[in-house]
C-alpha positions in Angstrom: 135.3 61.0 -100.5 131.2 60.6 -100.4 130.3 62.2 -96.8 127.3 61.7 -96.2 125.4 64.1 -94.3 123.9 63.7 -91.0 120.1 62.9 -90.9 117.8 64.9 -88.2 116.0 61.9 -88.0 119.0 60.3 -86.2 120.4 63.6 -84.3 116.9 63.4 -82.9 116.8 59.5 -82.2 120.7 61.0 -80.3 118.7 64.2 -78.5 116.3 61.2 -77.8 118.8 58.5 -76.2 121.0 61.0 -74.3 117.7 62.6 -72.6 116.3 59.2 -72.1 119.9 58.7 -69.9 119.5 62.0 -68.0 115.6 61.3 -67.6 116.4 57.9 -65.8 119.3 59.7 -63.7 116.5 62.2 -62.7 114.4 60.1 -61.2 116.7 58.1 -59.3 117.2 60.4 -57.6 114.4 61.7 -57.2 113.1 57.7 -55.5 116.1 57.9 -53.6 115.3 61.4 -52.0 111.9 59.7 -51.4 113.5 56.2 -49.5 115.6 59.0 -47.2 112.2 60.5 -46.5 110.1 57.6 -45.6 113.6 56.2 -44.1 113.3 59.2 -41.9 109.4 59.2 -41.0 110.4 55.9 -40.0 112.2 57.3 -37.9 112.6 53.8 -35.2 109.7 52.9 -36.1 111.2 50.6 -38.7 113.8 47.0 -38.1 115.4 47.4 -35.6 115.5 46.9 -31.6 115.4 50.9 -31.6 112.3 50.8 -33.6 111.0 47.2 -31.5 112.0 48.4 -28.4 109.9 51.3 -29.5 106.6 49.1 -30.6 107.3 47.1 -27.1 107.0 50.6 -25.4 103.5 51.2 -26.5 102.5 48.3 -25.7 103.0 48.8 -22.2 102.0 51.6 -22.3 98.0 49.8 -23.4 98.1 47.0 -20.7 99.0 49.7 -18.2 96.2 51.5 -18.9 93.5 48.0 -18.4 92.1 47.3 -15.3 94.2 44.1 -13.1 92.2 41.4 -11.3 91.4 41.9 -8.2 93.7 40.6 -5.2 90.5 39.9 -3.3 89.2 36.5 -2.6 85.9 35.5 -1.4 84.8 32.0 0.4 81.8 31.0 1.0 80.7 27.9 3.2 78.2 25.7 2.8 80.7 24.6 -1.1 78.4 25.5 -3.6 75.3 23.1 -4.0 75.8 22.0 -0.8 72.6 19.7 1.0 71.2 18.8 4.2 73.0 22.3 5.6 72.2 23.0 9.0 70.4 25.9 9.4 72.1 27.8 12.3 76.0 28.3 12.1 77.0 26.8 8.5 76.5 29.4 6.4 79.9 32.1 6.6 81.0 34.8 4.1 84.3 35.6 4.1 87.1 37.8 1.9 90.9 37.3 1.7 93.5 40.2 0.8 89.9 42.7 0.6 87.0 43.5 2.2 84.0 42.2 1.6 81.3 45.5 0.7 78.3 43.3 -0.5 76.2 39.9 0.9 72.6 39.1 0.2 71.8 35.3 0.9 67.9 34.8 -0.1 65.4 32.0 -0.6 63.5 30.6 -3.8 61.0 33.2 -3.2 63.5 36.2 -2.8 63.1 36.5 0.4 66.7 38.3 2.1 68.1 36.8 4.5 70.1 39.8 7.1 72.8 40.0 8.6 76.4 41.9 9.3 79.6 42.7 7.2 82.6 42.4 10.7 84.0 46.3 11.2 87.0 45.2 9.3 85.3 43.9 6.3 86.1 40.3 7.0 83.5 37.8 7.1 79.4 38.5 6.6 77.2 35.8 9.4 74.1 35.7 8.8 71.6 37.9 12.1 69.3 34.5 11.9 68.9 30.9 11.1 67.5 30.1 7.7 64.3 27.9 7.1 64.8 24.2 6.9 64.1 22.4 4.0 64.7 25.4 2.0 67.1 26.5 -1.2 69.6 29.9 -0.8 71.9 31.4 -3.4 74.5 33.8 -2.0 75.9 36.6 -3.8 78.7 37.9 -1.9 81.0 41.6 -3.8 84.4 42.3 -2.0 87.2 45.0 -3.5 91.0 44.8 -2.4 93.5 48.0 -1.2 93.0 49.6 -4.9 89.2 49.5 -4.8 89.0 46.3 -7.5 86.2 43.9 -7.0 86.2 40.1 -6.6 82.6 38.8 -6.6 81.7 35.2 -5.8 78.1 33.0 -6.0 77.3 29.6 -4.9 73.7 28.2 -3.8 72.8 25.8 -0.9 69.8 23.4 0.3 69.3 23.9 4.1 68.6 20.0 6.3 64.6 18.6 6.1 64.1 17.8 9.8 63.5 14.5 10.6 61.9 15.4 14.5 60.0 18.9 14.5 58.2 21.3 17.9 55.3 23.6 17.4 53.9 26.4 19.1 50.2 26.4 20.2 49.5 29.9 21.2 46.9 32.8 22.4 45.2 35.0 21.5 43.7 33.9 17.8 45.2 36.1 15.5 42.7 38.9 14.3 41.0 39.0 18.4 40.2 41.8 20.2 41.0 41.2 23.7 41.7 42.4 27.0 44.0 44.9 28.4 45.7 42.4 30.7 45.8 39.8 27.6 49.0 38.2 27.1 50.6 36.9 24.0 51.4 33.2 25.5 53.0 30.0 23.7 52.9 26.7 24.7 55.6 24.2 23.1 54.8 20.7 22.1 58.3 19.5 23.0 60.2 21.3 25.6 62.7 23.5 24.5 66.3 23.2 25.9 67.8 26.1 23.4 65.1 29.1 25.3 67.7 31.8 23.9 67.4 30.5 20.2 63.6 30.4 19.9 62.7 33.5 22.1 65.1 35.5 19.5 63.1 33.7 16.4 59.6 35.5 18.2 59.4 39.1 17.2 57.1 41.5 18.5 55.6 44.6 17.6 53.5 47.3 18.9 52.2 50.5 17.5 52.2 53.0 20.0 55.6 51.2 20.7 56.0 49.6 24.1 58.8 47.1 25.8 57.8 43.4 25.4 59.7 41.1 27.2 59.7 37.9 27.0 59.1 34.8 30.7 59.7 31.3 30.4 57.8 28.9 33.0 59.5 25.9 32.9 60.9 24.9 29.2 57.6 24.4 27.2 56.1 27.8 27.4 56.8 31.4 26.8 54.9 34.5 27.9 55.2 38.0 26.3 53.9 41.4 28.1 54.6 44.6 28.8 55.6 45.9 32.2 52.4 47.6 32.7 48.6 46.3 30.9 48.0 47.4 27.1 47.2 50.4 26.4 43.5 50.6 25.0 43.7 50.3 21.5 46.8 49.1 21.0 48.0 46.7 18.1 49.9 43.9 18.3 51.9 42.2 15.9 54.2 38.8 16.6 56.6 37.1 13.6 57.0 33.6 14.5 60.4 32.7 12.6 59.9 29.3 14.2 61.2 27.1 10.8 64.9 25.3 11.1 65.4 27.1 15.1 66.5 23.5 16.9 64.6 24.2 19.6 67.0 20.9 20.8 68.9 18.8 19.7 67.8 17.3 16.4 63.9 19.2 17.2 63.5 21.7 14.4 60.7 24.5 14.4 58.2 24.0 11.5 56.3 27.7 11.9 56.8 30.8 9.5 53.3 33.3 10.9 52.4 36.1 11.6 49.6 36.9 14.1 48.0 40.2 14.9 45.3 41.1 18.0 44.0 44.5 19.3 43.4 45.5 23.1 40.1 46.8 23.4 38.5 49.0 25.7 40.3 49.3 29.5 38.3 47.0 31.9 39.1 45.9 35.1 37.5 44.2 38.5 38.1 44.5 41.2 36.2 41.4 43.5 37.6 42.0 47.2 36.2 38.8 49.2 36.0 41.2 52.7 32.7 43.2 51.5 31.6 40.6 48.9 30.7 43.3 46.1 32.6 43.6 42.7 33.3 46.4 40.9 33.9 46.7 37.2 35.7 49.5 36.1 36.6 50.6 32.3 39.2 53.3 32.4 39.5 53.9 36.0 35.7 54.4 36.2 32.8 52.0 38.1 30.7 51.4 35.9 29.1 48.9 38.2 28.9 47.4 41.6 27.5 43.8 41.7 27.2 41.0 44.5 29.2 38.1 44.5 30.0 34.8 46.9 33.8 33.7 46.9 35.2 30.2 48.4 34.1 29.8 51.7 36.4 29.4 54.4 38.8 26.0 53.3 38.4 26.4 50.0 39.3 29.7 49.8 39.5 32.6 46.2 43.0 33.1 45.1 44.2 36.6 45.8 45.8 38.6 43.1 44.6 39.8 39.7 44.1 36.8 36.6 43.2 37.6 33.6 39.7 36.0 31.9 41.6 33.3 29.8 38.3 31.4 28.3 34.7 32.9 28.1 31.9 29.9 27.9 27.9 30.2 27.7 27.6 27.2 29.9 29.4 24.6 30.7 30.1 21.2 33.4 31.7 22.2 36.4 32.9 18.7 38.4 34.5 18.4 41.3 36.5 15.7 40.5 38.3 17.1 38.0 39.8 19.7 41.1 40.4 17.3 43.9 36.9 17.9 44.9 35.3 14.5 44.2 31.7 14.3 44.6 31.6 17.0 46.4 29.8 18.5 43.0 29.1 18.2 39.7 27.0 20.6 38.0 26.1 19.5 34.2 24.8 23.6 33.6 26.8 26.8 34.9 25.9 30.0 32.9 28.2 32.6 32.4 31.6 31.4 33.2 34.7 33.2 32.0 37.8 31.3 33.1 40.8 32.4 35.6 42.9 29.7 36.2 44.4 26.5 35.0 43.9 25.3 37.8 39.8 25.6 37.6 38.8 29.1 38.8 36.0 30.3 37.2 33.8 34.0 37.5 30.7 32.1 37.4 27.1 32.9 37.1 25.7 30.5 39.9 21.8 29.8 40.7 21.8 27.7 43.4 23.6 30.4 45.5 20.0 31.2 47.3 21.2 34.8 49.3 24.1 34.2 49.8 25.8 36.9 47.3 27.1 40.3 48.8 25.8 37.8 52.3 28.4 35.3 52.6 31.3 33.4 50.7 29.8 29.8 49.9 31.6 28.2 46.9 34.6 26.5 46.4 37.2 28.5 45.6 35.3 30.4 42.9 33.3 33.6 42.5 30.1 34.2 42.2 27.4 36.0 40.5 23.7 35.6 40.6 22.3 33.8 37.9 19.0 31.4 37.4 19.0 27.9 35.3 19.8 27.7 31.8 21.0 32.0 31.9 18.6 32.9 29.9 17.7 36.4 30.8 20.2 39.1 29.9 19.6 41.4 32.9 20.9 38.8 35.7 24.1 39.8 37.3 25.4 37.5 36.2 24.7 37.3 32.2 25.2 41.5 31.7 28.9 41.1 33.6 29.6 38.2 31.0 28.3 40.0 27.7 30.3 43.2 28.9 33.6 40.9 29.3 36.2 39.2 27.0 39.1 37.1 26.9 42.0 39.0 28.2 40.1 41.1 30.9 41.2 41.4 34.5 39.5 40.2 37.1 41.6 41.2 40.9 41.0 40.0 43.6 41.5 41.1 47.0 41.9 40.4 51.7 41.4 36.5 50.7 42.8 34.8 52.8 44.3 32.7 50.2 47.7 33.5 48.7 48.6 34.8 45.6 47.9 33.1 42.6 51.0 31.7 40.9 51.9 33.3 37.6 52.3 30.1 36.1 48.1 29.6 36.8 46.4 31.1 34.1 47.7 33.6 32.1 48.9 35.3 35.2 52.0 36.7 35.2 51.1 39.8 36.3 51.6 39.0 40.0 55.3 38.7 39.1 57.1 41.8 39.2 59.0 43.8 36.2 62.4 42.9 36.9 61.7 39.1 37.7 60.0 39.2 35.1 62.6 40.0 32.3 65.3 38.7 35.3 
């Protein structure tokens, strides 16, 4: 029998095949273990409801971490872009489901409008009127119960009035005046909303002193302290009248600041009986001057009168005050007006020896002077040169009544109680 021995190569090949099968099994075993490990690591993270549930849980946590939208709702009236808006009563800001924390209203120049947030945080209202023909922007912020904020922005333009009023005032800006000078403003139209107009006028003083306004009729408003101003007081008046509806359909147009200073304290007292005037500064008499006052039937007013105008020379015609034909003097020197009705303290070059001796005028207070007023040493010139608008002249012991508070700048003849009433 022919027996062929098994070659090494064949044996090796078979062994290799056996090795190959064994290796394949081992590899399969390793891969199975790894697959099991991956599946185990995935845990609930793989497909399936458990895995999906876990994933959704992570998503829900992330959403809760984010800030939810505020429940507060801010409302602004008038609506955004509105035009011809009323200057008073139209602007309102409110918050629902929250509280207002900030409201800013500014004009085109960046000037802010003051206002107040209500105690409950529900509303904001301006503390003043708005100017006419002006664009305003509004920025408001509110917070809900969770402290989350909501904001709203808007803009609008106020009306441009067809009818307006002005206030003509005294004293002038930058002037120095006497201790009796009120701030007096006369309006070009009768005012039917006096509280709104008066509220729009602010008086500031240094040093601080209470100042109150008083209306004379419907077109004049004066401001003064209880007693004469103190020397050196600085007075600043803010006329915030632009946009104020003084009467139906008629609006103010002034936005102006006026400042004036109180000069030295000078008060002169005229005694009709003695026919003398004492000129006092800081309560001390600096000169006594003989005078002549109103003759019987033309008596000079009693009371406190403020110099409102000073004229180096003026014409005085009796026809302008109801004394037609009695006098017409074209060159009265050194005249200081005391009343609107025509009472002056002035130089008199035609009075002869009346000064200090008898009363001869038609109601004015006369001081000796010369024609042309050229002599600075005569009493009238001296007084004129030592006086200023706002100085006080008090007349006493006349047979006439006390001058009316609105006859000139003479509100000092009214008690403080009545002045403020």
